[in-house]
N, C-alpha and C positions, 0 to 999 in steps of 0.2 A: 376048388371056392365055393363054398354055399350062397346062398344068396341072404339077401337082407332081413334082418330077424326084426320080430315086434318091439323087441327094446330099440334097433336101430330107426326107427318110424317114428316112435316118441319121443328121441334125440331132437324130431324136426318141429314137431308140434310146436306154435305157438299162437296162443289167441290174438286175434285181429284185433282187439280192444286194447287191451292191459299188456301185452306183451309178456302175458308169463309162459312158460315151458315146463316139459315133465322136473328139469336138473333145475329151475328156480321157479318153484310157485307161488302164487300171487296171496294163497293162506292157505294152512293146511285143516282137513285135507282138501285139494283142488283136485278137481274131475272134469273130463270134458264131456258137454252137451252136445255140445259139433266138433265135429271134426277142428274148427280153428277156434271154437268160442270156448272157455272155462265156465266152469259151473257159475262163479261170482259174479262174470260179468252179465250171463245169461237171464240171471236173477233181479239183475238190476235194471237191465234192458227192460225185463217183463213190468218192472214194480214203477220205472217210469211212461213207459205205453199205457201203464192201468192208469197214472195218474194224470197222464194227457188225455185218455179217454174220458176222464172222471169229473175231473174241477172245474170249476165253474168258468173261469175263463186263464189256462193255464198259460202264464209265463216264466219261459226256461230259463230266462236272464236272473229273475227275484229268484227262484229253486237254486239255480247255481252258487247264489250268493249266500242262500243259506246253509246248503251243502259245504260251502267252503268257510261258514263262521262255528258251524259243526265239526267240523274236522279241527281246526285252529285252536279250539274248546279241547278237544281228545289231544292236542299235542300237546298243549299248556299243562295238563293234567298229568300224562304221561310223562314230561321232561322231568330229570332227575332234579331234586331237586339240592342247593348248595348246603355244604355246612358252614353253621356261623362260625366256627372257630376256623374255620378253611378263609374265607373272607376276612375275618379279622386281623391272618396272620400277612394280608396282601395290601391292606390298607395303609 
C-alpha cells in the first residue's frame, strides 16, 4: 500500500477565510498563497491592511456597508431579466 499522494493532500486544503478548496475553488484560477489561505483572500486581506494603514480614519463598519452595496449592485446587474411576454402570461 502506498502513502498519500499530492492529490490526496490537495483534497484536504481549505481556505481559512472563504472555505474554498481545490475541488470547489472561489474563482478560477484559484491558487494557494499559503497552506490554508487562497490567493483571492490573501489579496483581499492585503488591500484591507493597506487601507487600514493609509486611511485618514479607517471605519470598518462604513467600509463593510460600501462593500455590501457594491455586491448588491453587481447582483442586480447579473440577475436574469424576465421576459415581458412571460410576465404577461402570468398576469
